[in-house]
DSSP file (Angstrom, degrees, kcal/mol; ACC not computed):
  #  RESIDUE AA STRUCTURE BP1 BP2  ACC     N-H-->O    O-->H-N    N-H-->O    O-->H-N    TCO  KAPPA ALPHA  PHI   PSI    X-CA   Y-CA   Z-CA
    1    1 A M              0   0    0      0, 0.0     2,-0.4     0, 0.0     9,-0.2   0.000 360.0 360.0 360.0 140.3   94.2  174.7  191.4
    2    2 A A  E     -A    9   0A   0      7,-2.9     7,-2.7     2,-0.0     2,-0.6  -0.936 360.0-143.5-118.8 142.5   95.6  174.7  194.9
    3    3 A K  E     +A    8   0A   0     -2,-0.4     2,-0.4     5,-0.2     5,-0.2  -0.914  23.5 170.4-111.1 122.7   95.7  177.6  197.2
    4    4 A E  E >   -A    7   0A   0      3,-2.3     3,-3.0    -2,-0.6    -2,-0.0  -0.992  65.0 -26.8-132.7 125.9   98.7  178.0  199.5
    5    5 A K  T 3  S-     0   0    0     -2,-0.4     3,-0.1     1,-0.3    -1,-0.1   0.803 123.4 -47.8  44.4  45.9   99.5  181.1  201.7
    6    6 A G  T 3  S+     0   0    0      1,-0.3     2,-0.4     0, 0.0    -1,-0.3   0.371 116.5 109.3  84.3  -6.7   97.6  183.5  199.5
    7    7 A Y  E <   -A    4   0A   0     -3,-3.0    -3,-2.3     2,-0.0     2,-0.6  -0.807  63.1-136.6-104.1 145.1   99.2  182.3  196.2
    8    8 A T  E     -A    3   0A   0     -2,-0.4     2,-0.5    -5,-0.2    -5,-0.2  -0.884  24.4-173.0 -99.4 122.6   97.3  180.5  193.6
    9    9 A R  E     -A    2   0A   0     -7,-2.7    -7,-2.9    -2,-0.6     2,-0.6  -0.948  16.3-142.1-119.7 134.3   99.3  177.6  192.2
   10   10 A R        -     0   0    0     -2,-0.5     2,-0.6    -9,-0.2    -2,-0.0  -0.837  12.6-157.2 -97.0 125.5   98.3  175.5  189.3
   11   11 A V        -     0   0    0     -2,-0.6     2,-0.5     2,-0.0    -2,-0.0  -0.904  13.3-176.2-105.4 119.4   99.1  171.8  189.6
   12   12 A E        -     0   0    0     -2,-0.6     2,-0.5     2,-0.0    -2,-0.0  -0.943  10.1-166.5-118.1 136.7   99.3  170.0  186.4
   13   13 A T        -     0   0    0     -2,-0.5     2,-0.5     2,-0.0    -2,-0.0  -0.981   8.4-158.1-119.3 131.0   99.9  166.3  185.9
   14   14 A S        -     0   0    0     -2,-0.5     2,-0.5     2,-0.0    -2,-0.0  -0.904   1.2-160.8-110.9 136.1  100.8  165.0  182.5
   15   15 A T        -     0   0    0     -2,-0.5     2,-0.6     2,-0.0    -2,-0.0  -0.964  12.8-141.6-115.7 126.8  100.3  161.4  181.6
   16   16 A A        -     0   0    0     -2,-0.5     2,-0.6     2,-0.0    -2,-0.0  -0.743  12.9-144.3 -88.3 126.0  102.2  160.1  178.6
   17   17 A S        -     0   0    0     -2,-0.6     2,-0.6     2,-0.0    -2,-0.0  -0.803  10.3-155.0 -93.3 127.0  100.2  157.8  176.5
   18   18 A V        -     0   0    0     -2,-0.6     2,-0.3     2,-0.0    -2,-0.0  -0.882   9.6-163.2-104.2 123.7  102.3  154.9  175.1
   19   19 A S        -     0   0    0     -2,-0.6    -2,-0.0     2,-0.1     0, 0.0  -0.795  21.7-140.9-107.7 152.2  101.0  153.4  171.9
   20   20 A N        +     0   0    0     -2,-0.3     2,-0.1     2,-0.1    -1,-0.1   0.197  61.4 125.6 -92.5  15.1  101.9  150.1  170.5
   21   21 A E        -     0   0    0      1,-0.1     2,-0.3     0, 0.0    -2,-0.1  -0.430  69.0-106.4 -74.6 149.7  101.9  151.4  166.9
   22   22 A K        -     0   0    0     -2,-0.1     2,-0.2     1,-0.1    -1,-0.1  -0.569  35.1-122.9 -74.8 137.3  105.0  150.9  164.8
   23   23 A M        -     0   0    0     -2,-0.3     2,-0.6     1,-0.1    -1,-0.1  -0.572  25.1-109.8 -82.0 145.6  106.9  154.1  164.3
   24   24 A D    >>  -     0   0    0     -2,-0.2     4,-0.9     1,-0.2     3,-0.6  -0.637  24.2-160.6 -76.7 117.0  107.5  155.3  160.8
   25   25 A T  H 3>>S+     0   0    0     -2,-0.6     4,-1.4     1,-0.2     5,-0.9   0.711  84.4  67.3 -74.5 -19.4  111.3  154.9  160.1
   26   26 A S  H 345S+     0   0    0      1,-0.2    -1,-0.2     2,-0.2    -2,-0.0   0.834 104.5  43.3 -70.9 -29.4  111.2  157.3  157.2
   27   27 A T  H <45S+     0   0    0     -3,-0.6    -1,-0.2     1,-0.2    -2,-0.2   0.731 111.8  54.3 -85.6 -21.6  110.5  160.2  159.5
   28   28 A M  H  <5S-     0   0    0     -4,-0.9    -2,-0.2    -5,-0.0    -1,-0.2   0.756  99.2-131.4 -82.5 -24.8  113.1  159.1  162.1
   29   29 A G  T ><5 +     0   0    0     -4,-1.4     3,-0.9     1,-0.0    -3,-0.1   0.647  67.2 129.3  82.1  15.2  116.0  158.9  159.7
   30   30 A A  T 3 < +     0   0    0     -5,-0.9    -4,-0.1     1,-0.2    -5,-0.1   0.709  63.1  63.0 -76.1 -19.2  116.9  155.4  161.0
   31   31 A S  T 3  S+     0   0    0     -6,-0.7     2,-0.5     2,-0.1    -1,-0.2   0.579  81.2  97.9 -82.4  -7.7  117.1  154.0  157.5
   32   32 A E    <   -     0   0    0     -3,-0.9     2,-0.1     1,-0.0     3,-0.0  -0.695  68.1-142.4 -85.7 128.0  120.0  156.3  156.5
   33   33 A L        -     0   0    0     -2,-0.5    -2,-0.1     2,-0.1    -1,-0.0  -0.450  13.7-126.1 -87.5 160.8  123.4  154.6  156.8
   34   34 A I  S    S+     0   0    0     -2,-0.1     2,-0.3     2,-0.1    -1,-0.1   0.924  92.9  39.4 -71.7 -44.8  126.6  156.3  158.0
   35   35 A F  S    S-     0   0    0      1,-0.1    -2,-0.1    65,-0.0     2,-0.1  -0.699  80.1-127.0-106.8 158.0  128.6  155.4  154.9
   36   36 A G     >  -     0   0    0     -2,-0.3     4,-1.7     1,-0.0     5,-0.2  -0.266  38.2 -89.8 -90.8-176.7  127.7  155.3  151.2
   37   37 A K  H  > S+     0   0    0      1,-0.2     4,-1.8    64,-0.2     5,-0.1   0.890 126.0  51.5 -64.1 -40.8  128.1  152.5  148.7
   38   38 A N  H  > S+     0   0    0     63,-0.3     4,-2.4     1,-0.2    -1,-0.2   0.865 105.4  56.5 -66.3 -35.5  131.5  153.7  147.7
   39   39 A N  H  > S+     0   0    0      1,-0.2     4,-2.3     2,-0.2    -1,-0.2   0.933 108.1  47.0 -60.5 -45.0  132.7  153.8  151.3
   40   40 A Y  H  X S+     0   0    0     -4,-1.7     4,-2.3     2,-0.2    -1,-0.2   0.852 109.5  54.2 -67.6 -33.4  131.8  150.1  151.8
   41   41 A K  H  X S+     0   0    0     -4,-1.8     4,-2.3     2,-0.2    -1,-0.2   0.942 110.7  45.9 -62.4 -46.3  133.5  149.2  148.5
   42   42 A F  H  X S+     0   0    0     -4,-2.4     4,-2.6     1,-0.2    -2,-0.2   0.878 110.9  53.1 -65.3 -37.3  136.7  150.8  149.7
   43   43 A I  H  X S+     0   0    0     -4,-2.3     4,-2.5     2,-0.2    -1,-0.2   0.928 110.9  46.5 -63.4 -44.0  136.4  149.2  153.1
   44   44 A L  H  X S+     0   0    0     -4,-2.3     4,-2.2     2,-0.2    -2,-0.2   0.889 112.3  50.3 -65.9 -38.7  136.0  145.7  151.5
   45   45 A I  H  X S+     0   0    0     -4,-2.3     4,-2.2     2,-0.2    -2,-0.2   0.924 111.6  48.9 -63.6 -43.6  139.0  146.4  149.2
   46   46 A G  H  X S+     0   0    0     -4,-2.6     4,-2.2     1,-0.2    -2,-0.2   0.908 111.5  48.3 -62.9 -42.8  141.1  147.5  152.2
   47   47 A L  H  X S+     0   0    0     -4,-2.5     4,-2.5     1,-0.2    -1,-0.2   0.879 109.9  53.3 -65.4 -36.5  140.2  144.4  154.2
   48   48 A G  H  X S+     0   0    0     -4,-2.2     4,-2.3     2,-0.2    -2,-0.2   0.903 108.9  48.8 -63.2 -41.3  141.0  142.2  151.1
   49   49 A L  H  X S+     0   0    0     -4,-2.2     4,-2.4     2,-0.2    -2,-0.2   0.898 111.4  50.0 -64.7 -40.2  144.4  143.8  150.9
   50   50 A I  H  X S+     0   0    0     -4,-2.2     4,-2.3     2,-0.2    -2,-0.2   0.944 113.0  45.0 -64.0 -47.3  145.1  143.2  154.6
   51   51 A F  H  X S+     0   0    0     -4,-2.5     4,-2.3     1,-0.2    -2,-0.2   0.866 112.3  52.2 -66.9 -35.2  144.0  139.6  154.4
   52   52 A L  H  X S+     0   0    0     -4,-2.3     4,-2.5    -5,-0.2    -1,-0.2   0.921 110.2  49.0 -64.2 -43.1  146.0  139.0  151.3
   53   53 A G  H  X S+     0   0    0     -4,-2.4     4,-2.0     1,-0.2    -2,-0.2   0.892 111.6  49.0 -62.9 -39.9  149.1  140.5  153.0
   54   54 A L  H  X S+     0   0    0     -4,-2.3     4,-1.9     2,-0.2    -1,-0.2   0.890 111.2  49.7 -67.6 -38.0  148.6  138.3  156.0
   55   55 A A  H  X S+     0   0    0     -4,-2.3     4,-1.7     1,-0.2    -2,-0.2   0.907 112.4  47.4 -66.3 -41.0  148.2  135.2  153.9
   56   56 A L  H  < S+     0   0    0     -4,-2.5    -1,-0.2     1,-0.2    -2,-0.2   0.856 110.8  52.5 -67.8 -33.6  151.4  136.1  151.9
   57   57 A M  H  < S+     0   0    0     -4,-2.0    -1,-0.2     1,-0.2    -2,-0.2   0.858 106.6  51.9 -71.3 -34.1  153.3  136.7  155.1
   58   58 A S  H  < S+     0   0    0     -4,-1.9    -1,-0.2    -5,-0.1    -2,-0.2   0.891  89.8 167.9 -70.5 -36.4  152.3  133.4  156.6
   59   59 A G     <  -     0   0    0     -4,-1.7    -1,-0.1    -5,-0.2    -2,-0.1  -0.080  36.8 -53.5  63.3-158.1  153.5  131.6  153.5
   60   60 A G        -     0   0    0     12,-0.2     2,-0.3    -4,-0.1    12,-0.0   0.091  55.9 -98.3 -98.2-150.6  154.1  127.9  153.2
   61   61 A H        -     0   0    0     -2,-0.0    -1,-0.1     0, 0.0    -2,-0.0  -0.844  40.4 -81.6-132.5 168.4  156.0  125.4  155.2
   62   62 A M        -     0   0    0     -2,-0.3     6,-0.1     1,-0.1     4,-0.0  -0.516  31.5-139.0 -70.9 135.5  159.3  123.6  155.0
   63   63 A P  S    S+     0   0    0      0, 0.0    -1,-0.1     0, 0.0     3,-0.0   0.867  92.1  23.9 -64.3 -33.8  159.3  120.7  152.7
   64   64 A S    >   -     0   0    0      3,-0.3     3,-1.0     1,-0.1     0, 0.0  -0.998  68.6-145.7-132.2 131.4  161.4  118.7  155.1
   65   65 A P  T 3  S+     0   0    0      0, 0.0    -1,-0.1     0, 0.0    -3,-0.0   0.684 101.0  58.5 -69.5 -14.3  161.6  119.3  158.9
   66   66 A D  T 3  S+     0   0    0      1,-0.0     2,-0.5     2,-0.0     0, 0.0   0.668  97.8  67.8 -86.1 -17.1  165.3  118.2  158.8
   67   67 A V    <   -     0   0    0     -3,-1.0     2,-0.6     2,-0.0    -3,-0.3  -0.900  69.4-149.3-112.3 130.1  166.4  120.9  156.3
   68   68 A W        -     0   0    0     -2,-0.5     2,-0.7    -6,-0.1    -2,-0.0  -0.869  14.0-171.4 -97.0 117.5  166.5  124.6  157.0
   69   69 A D    >>  -     0   0    0     -2,-0.6     4,-1.2     1,-0.1     3,-0.9  -0.908  10.4-173.1-114.4 106.0  165.8  126.7  153.9
   70   70 A E  H 3> S+     0   0    0     -2,-0.7     4,-3.0     1,-0.2    -1,-0.1   0.759  80.9  68.3 -69.2 -24.6  166.4  130.4  154.4
   71   71 A S  H 34 S+     0   0    0      1,-0.2    -1,-0.2     2,-0.2    -2,-0.0   0.795 102.6  46.3 -68.0 -25.5  165.0  131.3  151.0
   72   72 A L  H X4 S+     0   0    0     -3,-0.9     3,-0.6     2,-0.1    -1,-0.2   0.872 117.8  41.0 -79.5 -38.9  161.5  130.2  152.1
   73   73 A I  H 3< S+     0   0    0     -4,-1.2    -2,-0.2     1,-0.2    -3,-0.1   0.941 124.2  35.1 -74.0 -47.9  161.6  132.0  155.4
   74   74 A Y  T 3< S+     0   0    0     -4,-3.0    -1,-0.2    -5,-0.1    -2,-0.1  -0.238  83.6 148.2-103.8  43.6  163.3  135.2  154.2
   75   75 A S    <>  -     0   0    0     -3,-0.6     4,-2.2    -2,-0.1     3,-0.3  -0.419  59.3-116.5 -75.4 154.1  161.7  135.4  150.8
   76   76 A P  H  >>S+     0   0    0      0, 0.0     4,-2.4     0, 0.0     5,-1.8   0.794 114.2  60.2 -61.6 -26.8  161.0  138.9  149.3
   77   77 A V  I  4>S+     0   0    0      3,-0.2     5,-2.5     1,-0.2   -21,-0.1   0.931 111.0  38.5 -67.1 -43.3  157.3  138.2  149.3
   78   78 A R  I  45S+     0   0    0     -3,-0.3    -1,-0.2     3,-0.2    -4,-0.1   0.848 122.2  42.9 -73.9 -34.0  157.3  137.7  153.1
   79   79 A I  I  <5S+     0   0    0     -4,-2.2    -2,-0.2     3,-0.1    -1,-0.1   0.888 133.8   3.4 -83.6 -40.4  159.7  140.5  153.8
   80   80 A T  I  X5S+     0   0    0     -4,-2.4     4,-1.8    -5,-0.2    -3,-0.2   0.812 124.0  50.1-116.2 -48.0  158.6  143.3  151.5
   81   81 A V  I  ><S+     0   0    0     -5,-1.8     4,-2.3     1,-0.2     5,-0.2   0.931 109.5  49.9 -67.2 -46.4  155.4  142.6  149.5
   82   82 A A  H  ><S+     0   0    0     -5,-2.5     4,-2.1    -6,-0.2    -1,-0.2   0.924 112.2  45.7 -63.2 -46.8  153.2  141.3  152.4
   83   83 A P  H  > S+     0   0    0      0, 0.0     4,-2.5     0, 0.0    -1,-0.2   0.879 111.7  53.3 -64.2 -33.9  153.9  144.3  154.7
   84   84 A I  H  X S+     0   0    0     -4,-1.8     4,-2.4     2,-0.2    -2,-0.2   0.910 109.1  49.2 -64.7 -40.6  153.4  146.7  151.8
   85   85 A L  H  X S+     0   0    0     -4,-2.3     4,-2.3     2,-0.2    -1,-0.2   0.895 110.8  50.2 -64.6 -39.8  150.0  145.1  151.1
   86   86 A I  H  X S+     0   0    0     -4,-2.1     4,-2.0     2,-0.2    -2,-0.2   0.933 112.6  45.9 -65.1 -45.1  149.0  145.3  154.7
   87   87 A L  H  X S+     0   0    0     -4,-2.5     4,-2.3     1,-0.2    -2,-0.2   0.888 111.5  52.5 -64.3 -38.6  149.9  149.0  154.9
   88   88 A A  H  X S+     0   0    0     -4,-2.4     4,-2.4     1,-0.2    -1,-0.2   0.896 108.4  51.5 -63.5 -39.6  148.1  149.7  151.6
   89   89 A G  H  X S+     0   0    0     -4,-2.3     4,-2.1     2,-0.2    -2,-0.2   0.891 109.8  49.1 -63.6 -39.6  145.0  148.0  153.0
   90   90 A L  H  X S+     0   0    0     -4,-2.0     4,-2.2     2,-0.2    -2,-0.2   0.902 111.3  49.3 -66.1 -40.3  145.1  150.2  156.1
   91   91 A I  H  X S+     0   0    0     -4,-2.3     4,-2.4     2,-0.2    -2,-0.2   0.905 110.3  50.7 -64.9 -41.2  145.6  153.4  154.0
   92   92 A V  H  X S+     0   0    0     -4,-2.4     4,-2.4     1,-0.2    -1,-0.2   0.897 110.4  50.1 -63.9 -39.4  142.6  152.4  151.8
   93   93 A N  H  X S+     0   0    0     -4,-2.1     4,-1.6     2,-0.2    -2,-0.2   0.888 109.8  49.9 -67.4 -38.1  140.5  151.8  155.0
   94   94 A I  H  X S+     0   0    0     -4,-2.2     4,-1.8     2,-0.2    -2,-0.2   0.917 112.1  48.4 -63.6 -42.6  141.4  155.2  156.4
   95   95 A Y  H  X S+     0   0    0     -4,-2.4     4,-1.9     1,-0.2    -2,-0.2   0.910 108.6  54.6 -61.9 -41.4  140.5  156.8  153.0
   96   96 A A  H  < S+     0   0    0     -4,-2.4    -1,-0.2     1,-0.2    -2,-0.2   0.830 108.7  48.7 -63.7 -31.7  137.2  154.9  153.0
   97   97 A I  H  < S+     0   0    0     -4,-1.6    -1,-0.2     1,-0.2    -2,-0.2   0.887 117.0  39.5 -74.4 -38.3  136.3  156.3  156.4
   98   98 A F  H  < S+     0   0    0     -4,-1.8    -2,-0.2    -5,-0.1    -1,-0.2   0.629  90.6  99.7 -91.9 -13.1  137.1  159.9  155.6
   99   99 A V  S  < S-     0   0    0     -4,-1.9   -60,-0.0    -5,-0.2     2,-0.0  -0.459  77.4-111.3 -74.6 146.9  135.7  160.2  152.1
  100  100 A K              0   0    0      1,-0.1    -1,-0.1    -2,-0.1    -2,-0.0  -0.260 360.0 360.0 -71.9 163.0  132.3  161.8  151.6
  101  101 A K              0   0    0    -67,-0.1   -63,-0.3   -63,-0.1   -64,-0.2   0.489 360.0 360.0 -62.0 360.0  129.3  159.7  150.5
């Protein structure tokens, strides 16, 4: 106790003891994941659809560099199917994020 100008003031000092013991993760909640098993399944399915759409969009190559073949460049797979797969993958990933565990 310290005495100043007629008032009694208590001075406390606290020392934090730091231990090198491992903390129990079960009490901390660190072992709990943000998403459940189904969320991760949907995320992987969505990523698979996106990569499949990108692979289909890239397509093949021209058999001969001297010949221009529009049916290879503007094929329905590249124009419609691949973008639909990419959008479907994005929708599945959005669903995977918002669905409950």
